[in-house]
N, C-alpha and C positions, 0 to 999 in steps of 0.2 A: 438597123446599123450592123453593118458586117464586124467581125471579130475582132478585136486589137491584135496587132500581131509582136509577139515579144524576142526578142535574141538574147539568149542568156550564153555567154562566153567565158572561157577559161576555165571548164571543167566544173564549173558550179554545181553544188550536191542536187541531186536527183530529184529530193523532198521539194525543192521550190518552183520546179518544171511539174511537178504532180499538182501542188497547190494550185496554182495558177491557171493550168489546163480544165482542172474540177471550176471553177469559178469562170471556164469560158472563154478563156481566152487562147489564140493561137501560138505555141510556144515551139521553136526550133533551139537548139543544143549545140555550138560548138564546145570543142575540148584546148583549143589554144588560144593566145593572146592576138587578136587579128592586127594587122599593122594599119599605120595610118590610111594607104592607097587602097586594103580590102575593108576598111570603116566605109571609106567613102563609095563604093562599090554595093557595099551589103546593105546599109543604111534605108535607105529608099525602100526597101521592103519591109521595114520595120517600124512601129510605133514609140517600141518600147527598149531600152539596153540595159542588160546585166553584166558587170564586168566583176574580176577581180582587183587585185593593183597592178600585173603588168598592163592592162592595155591602156595608153594614152588616148584621153579625150582631150584633142586640141579645139582651139578657135576653129580652127578651117573644116574641123570634122563637125563643128554644131551649127556653124555658120551654112554649110553647105545641105544640111539636115532640119530646116525649120519645123518641119511637122513635128519630128521626136517630142515625145510629150513629157518624158520623165527618166532619169537614170538612177541606176543603183547601184551601190559599190559592196558587193557581198565579202567585205571587211572592215577594216576599222579606220583606216586612211580614205582620203579622199583627194589626195595631192594629185593625183594621175586624170583628172580631170579641172578643165580651167572652167572654173567655179564661176567665174565674173563674166563669164560670155555665157556661160548657160544661164544664169540668172537675168541678163539682158533679153535671153531667147523664150524667159520666160517655163524653162525646163528643170523644177525641184531635183535636187540630186538626196538622194537616202542612203543609207551605209547602215553598219550595225555595229555601233559604239561599244555594244556589252558584250559580247555574244561569245568571243574568244576570251575574254578576260583572263578564266581561271585556266585557259591553254596557256599562254604566254608564260603566267605567271607559275607555275609548275616548271617551266621547262625553266625560266631563271634559276629557281632552286636547286635543279637538279644539275643545271651547270656549274653553280657555285659550287656544289659539295666536291663534281667532278673536277674543277679546278684546284681545288682545295688539298684534292687527293691524288692530282697528276693523272686521273684513270683514263683520261685521253691516250697519252705515251706510253703506260703502262698495259692499255687494250692491244694498241699499234705491235708495242715488241713481243707478246702473250703470242700473238698470231702468224709471227714471224719466226718465233721456238726462243726468243730472249725469257731468261726469268730472271727479272728484275724484282728479288725481296727486300724490299728496304724501306724504313720509316722518314729517313731523311727527304726532307719536303714537303712530306704530307703532315697536313696540321686539319683539327675538327675544325669546322665553322662555328660551334658552340663558343659565345662569351668574346667572340669578332665581333665589329662593326659594318654593318651593311649601308652605303649610301645608295640612296635614292633620286637620280636625276628626274622630275617629271613625278608629281602623285595624284595623277589624276586615277581612271580605275584599275589598269594595271598595275601601277605604281603601288596604290594602295592595297591593294590584295595581295602583292609580294612580300609589303612590310607586314599585314598580320601572321604570313606563312614562316617568313624570317623570326617574327618575334615568339613564333610558336616555340621555334627550332634553338631556341637563347641565344637569338643573336641581338645586338645594339642595332638599333636603327636611328638615323638619320635621314634628313632628305632637304630636298631644294628645290622651290617651284616658282615660277614668275609671278603665278597667283597666288594670294592666302589661301591656303589649306586648313582645313582642321586636323591635327595627328590624331590617328589611330593607335589605340593601347598608350605606350612608352615611347612612342618614336618623338626622336625632336629636330623641331624647325632650326636647319640653319638659313644665316642673312645670306650667301653667297655659294658661288659654284666652287670656287677657290678653298671656301674655308669648310664646306663636305671632303672635298678631295684629300684636305690635308687629314684628316681624321678616318679614312674609310678603308678598310682590309679589303671588301670588294665595293666595286662603284658600277649600279645598273644603270641605265639609259631608257627611261619611257617617255620621249619627248617628240613632237608633230615634226614633219618636214617642213618648216618655215625660213626665210632668210636670215631667221636670228640664228636657229639651229645650226645652221650650214657649217660643220668642221667646229662645231662648241666644243670638241676634244681632239686638241692640236698638241704640238710640242711643249706650248706652255702648261697646259693641263695637266701634262706625264710627268713634268718638271714638279710639280706641285703633288702627286700622287705620293701617298707611302711608298717606300723601296719594298719591291714584292709584294704589291697590292696586285690586283684583277679585276680586267676590265668585261662588262656584262653589254650587248649594245643586240636586244631585238627591238628597236624601235625603227628609226631609218637610216640606210645606207652612208644619206650624206651628213650624218652627223656625226662620223668620227672619221678624223684625216688619216687614211691607211696610212700613207707613208711615215708617218709620226709614228704612229702605231707598232709599224715594222720597226725603226729605231729604238724602240722604249724597251720591245722585247730580245732584241739582240744585246743591245748593253744592258739588259740586266736592270731597268730603271723598275718594270713592272715582272710579275711573277707569271703571266700568262692572260688569255682572253678567251672569250667565248662570243661570236661574231656569227649573227642569225641572219644579218642585211646587209648587203653591201652597193658600193654607188653604181656597181655596174652590173646587172643579173641579168642570167639568160632566159631568154622568153619563153622556153619549154625545156621539158627534161633531157631534150632531146642534142640540145647544143653544149659543147664543154664549155669547164667552169674553169676561170683562172684568177687567180691572186695572189699578190706578194706575200700573203699570210702563209702558204701553204708551205706545208716542211719545219716551221718552226716548232720550236718548243710549248710543251703546254696551251697550245691553241687550240682551240676547240671551232670548228665551220661546219657549220649547220644551212642548209639551202631553204632558208625564208621558210621556216617550219613553225614556227611559234605558234600561231594559230590553227596548224595543219591536225589537229585531232577529226575523228569521226562526229564526238561531242559538238566541237565547236563549228566543223563545218556544218550537220544539220541544224543549229541551232542558227547560224547566220543563212542558211538558206530558209528556214520559217521566218525570221525575223525583216529579211526584204524583201520576200515576197508577199507579205503580210502587210508592209508599206507600201507596195504596187496596189496592192488590191483595192486599200482603202483611199489612195490618191485617185486612180483610174475607176472608181467605182462610185465614190460619195463626194471627192474633192478634198480629201482630210491631206494636209502638208505636214500634220507631225512628225516630228523627228527630221525633216529637209536641213541641209547642214548650210542652204546657200539662198535662203526662200522665208518668206513669213509663214510662221506658224498658225494653222487654222484647224480645228477639229473639232465639228458639229455634226449632231446626232440626225439622221434621214429623218424627214417630216414626209408623213405620210400624205398622200394626195396634194403632193406640190411638182413641180418640175425645179431643178437646180439647175442654175446655171451659174458657171466658173469666168472669170474675168481675171485676166495679168495685166498690167496697163503702167505705165511712167508715172512715178509721183511725183505729179506737179498739182497744183492745183485746178480746182473745178472739173475735173474729169469724174468725178462721181456724180457731179448736177448734170452732166452731159449724160451720163448713163441712166439716171432718173428719169431726164425729159424723156429720154426714149420708151423705157417702160410707162412711163404715164401716159403717151400717144399711142402705145398699143395696146391699151386698156386694159395692162396687166395688172392684179392685186399682188403686192409684197407681202408674204408673209412671215421671211426675215430674211435679214441681209447682214451680213459680217464682213469687215473689211480689217485687215491687217498689214501693216508698209514699214519698209526699210527704207534708206537716206535714196535707193535707187526705184523700186516697184512698188507697188500696193495689189495685195492678192484680194478679189471681193468674190465671195462665194452667195449667191442670191437664191431664195427656196420663194418661186411665184404661183399662182394660178395662172395658168396662160395655156390655150388650146396651140399659142404661135410660139411653143418656146424655141424653135429653133431657127425660127427666121427673125425672130427678138435676138436670138444670141450673134446673126449675121450682121443684124444693123450693128449692135456693139461692136463686134468686131472690126467695122469699117470706121470707127473713131479714130482719128490720129494717132492719138496716142494711147490704143489697145494694142497689145502684143501679143495674148494672144485669148482665145474666147471658145468653151465649149459647152453642151449640155450632156450632163452624165445621168441624170433623167428625168 
């Protein structure tokens, strides 16, 4: 069997390439985010794709490459991939939900202090020779209230760090979450906005979070409060944010993500927020630390290894999760099929007909697909897999060992 070929895009940390090569895979890496047209040309040569946040994996790309085995998002978010189409084609999508948590949380804390002390503006003026030594508008963060919207891995980490610095912490989440330390739950977004001196956003990109912070929300915020967004660019209505700053409804903001971002460092970046007072703009670097990128590279590369070599789908965001140990002396066949009655019976009928002995069999399903892992004693595992793959309701079948 020839080695599987993997393409890593967007300058993924070299540790991922090194780890995958050491496992016997052929790996190529590119530094940019390929366009849809480029992906359509590139992917026929590869079995696996690794991306970060800029590369868009559309239904067109997925349907044109039915041979693709899996996709890895070397970041937290997976909204850049058409997850439903990927699932329908039997392609699990992996990500790294924990690896950059600390890096993002530290940036949020740094930006909160910077906004409170107007460090961005003071720094800019000092660079052009202006000496602005004044306490006006500069405040300590101790004793202030931080409102966290989205109390997941990052939001809860920010909560711990902020409380250690003497802030009061309140949070709102659409899912019931256990407060850490002395954090207090708020029952609505507007209730949180009314009491917070700083508001930090940590939510995914969904239809529900699109422009969730707009003109009505800015009116609810305390006058002079600050907004921090290191989640997704579509969460904040930028035009409404510009107005809120110009009218001094809020005292400033720190924005790390934008509705439209350059595809590479070579493109120019423009936003209506440029030039406004006490506005910190960063180029989507929340998770861009050496430690985070190293950990992400290790985490997703390991997900690739486990799925490609033993069939473990643990951690896939769009796929039934199965994680079984290797069974020595057997052959392992993986099958993805439509979740309809009678499929397992058809498969077992073929196994019986082939005279194979089932050592172990595990099926996990969601509303659309079933993922079946079979450990068999059979000298004809590949021919059996081929027969299973010919079934009308099979989506993908392969032998992993």
